[in-house]
N, C-alpha and C positions, 0 to 999 in steps of 0.2 A: 293343529296337526290334521284334523279332519278336513278342514277347508283346503289345505294344500294337496291332500290325497284326492279329494273330489275334483279339484282343478286339474290334477295330473290325469285322472281318468277321462275327463272331458277333452283334454288336449290330445290324448291318445286316440279317442274316438273321432275327433276332427281329422287327424292325420290319416286314419284308416279310410274315412269317408272320401277324402281328397284323392286317395290312391285308387279308388274304385273305378275301373275302366268304363262302366256303364254310366254315361252322363246323359242328362236330358237333352243336350245339344245333339248327340248322335241320333237319338230317337226322333227329334223333330227334323233332322236332316233327311232321315229315311222317309218320313211322311211327305216332305216336300217333293222328293224324287218320285214317289208313287203318284202324287197328284199331278205332276207334270207329264209323266208317261201315260197315265190313264186317259188323258184327254183325246189322244189320237190312237185309233185302233191300228195294230200292227198288221197292215195288209200284206207286207212282204212276207211275214211269217206264215200267214194264211196260204199264200201262193206256194211257198216252200213246202209246207205240210202236204198240200194237194199233190205237188210234184212227187214227193217221196211216196205218198200213198199209191200212186199209179205205178211208179218205178218198181215197187216191191211186190206187185201183183201180176198175175197172168191175164191181163186184159187184152181184148182186141181193140186196137186204137185206129180210128177211122178219121181221115182228113177229107173234107169237102171244100173244094176251091171253086169260086165263082169269079170270072173275070169280066163280067158285063154281058157276055153272050152265052158262054158254055159253063156247065158245072162238071167237075171231074171229081170222082170219089176214088179213094185208094186206102189200103191198109198201110200204116206206117210203123216204123220200129220205135222202141222206147227212146233211143237216142234222138230220133227225129222229133218225137214228142217233147223231150226235154229241151231241145234247141228252140223249138217254137214257143214253149212255155216261158223260156228265159227272156223273151221279148217283153212279156207282161211283167215278169219279176223285175226286170231292169227299171221299168216305170214305177213299180211299187217301191223299190229301194230308193230311187231318186226322190220320190215323195217323202219317204220317211226321213231322209237327210235334209229336206228343205221344207219341213212342216210349217215353219214360221211365215212362209209366203201364202198360206191358205187360211181361209175362214171356215169355221165349222158350224153347221146347223144340224139339228136332230128333229126328225119327224116320226111320230108313231102312227102307223097305218093299221087301224083296227080290222080292216077287210082282209089283209094278208097276215095278220098277227106277226108283224115285224116292225122293227125300228129301221128307219133309213137315216144313215149319217151321210151328210154331204160336205165335201171339202171343195171350196171354189177359190180360184185365184184370177186376178186380172193381169198379173205380171208374168206368170210362169207359162211355159208351153202347155203344160197340163192345165186345162181350164176347169175341169171338174172331175170329181171322184164321188160315186155313190156306192155305199155299202149297205146292203140289206142284211140285218141280223135277226135271227129267230128270236121272237119276244120271250119265249120260255127258257131257251138255253144260252142266248147271246152268241151263238155260233153263226158265222157267215152263211148266207143263202146265195147271194149274188153280189158281184162286184162289177162296176162299170167305170171305165176311165176314158175321158175324152181329151184329146190333144188337138191343138189348132196352131198352125204357123203360116205366116205370109212370107213368100219369097218373090219379090218383085210383084208382078201382076198375077201370080199363082198362089192360090190358097189351098193348103193341104189340111184335111181333117182326118184324124185317125181315131177309131173307137175300139176299145178292148172290152170284152165282157167275160166273166167267169161264173159259171154255175157250179156250186159246190157238188163234188162227187159225180160230175156228169160231163161237162164240156167247157171249152173256152172258145172265143171267137175274136177275129180281127176284122175290122172294116176300114177301108181307106177310100176317100173321095178327093179328087183333084179338080179344082175349078180354075180356069184361066179366063181372066177378064169377065168374071161373073157367069160364065157358061160352064156347065159340067163337061169335063173332058174325059174323065175315067173314074169308074167305080170298080172296086174289087173287094172280095171278102173271102174269108177262110174260117172254117170251124173244125175243131178237133174234139172228138168225143171218144169215150171209152166205156166198155162194158165187159162184164165177166163173160168169158168164152162159153160158159155153161148155160147162159141165158138165151 
């Protein structure tokens, strides 16, 4: 009688354990997801956060355009800022959706107290992305994106950079038959109107 009672209790405990929703499979599945997403820094989220930061504040936003000969400075609206910043955001989102095309390397720069993460590709239009992270906080300091494409005998190189809480820049150079044809750049910076 004692044996059948003990067997009944063990049987009930096994049934209860099998119905427990927390299984070791779910835990390991979560760990593998974290490992996969932790490898690539979410640069799209960084750009989105910077855009929101500027959009929610009363900053003076200044655009400087250089077309190879002249420089033009002007104050722009938040809508113009968001439209221009969206160009970099589009590149960052494309990268995040196509990370498998890129190789990652990490370099620690003791002189600037930062880590530089480089993503490079031989097959994508985006050739390289460099992200400098603050060594103490792991927050982005600077972001650089370089694109290159060939259309017939014309080579187009575009470079984007973003300095956290300060400015972003675009640069474009066009080469026709290995001769520079046109260079242009634009920078957009923001600062508190009280400064």
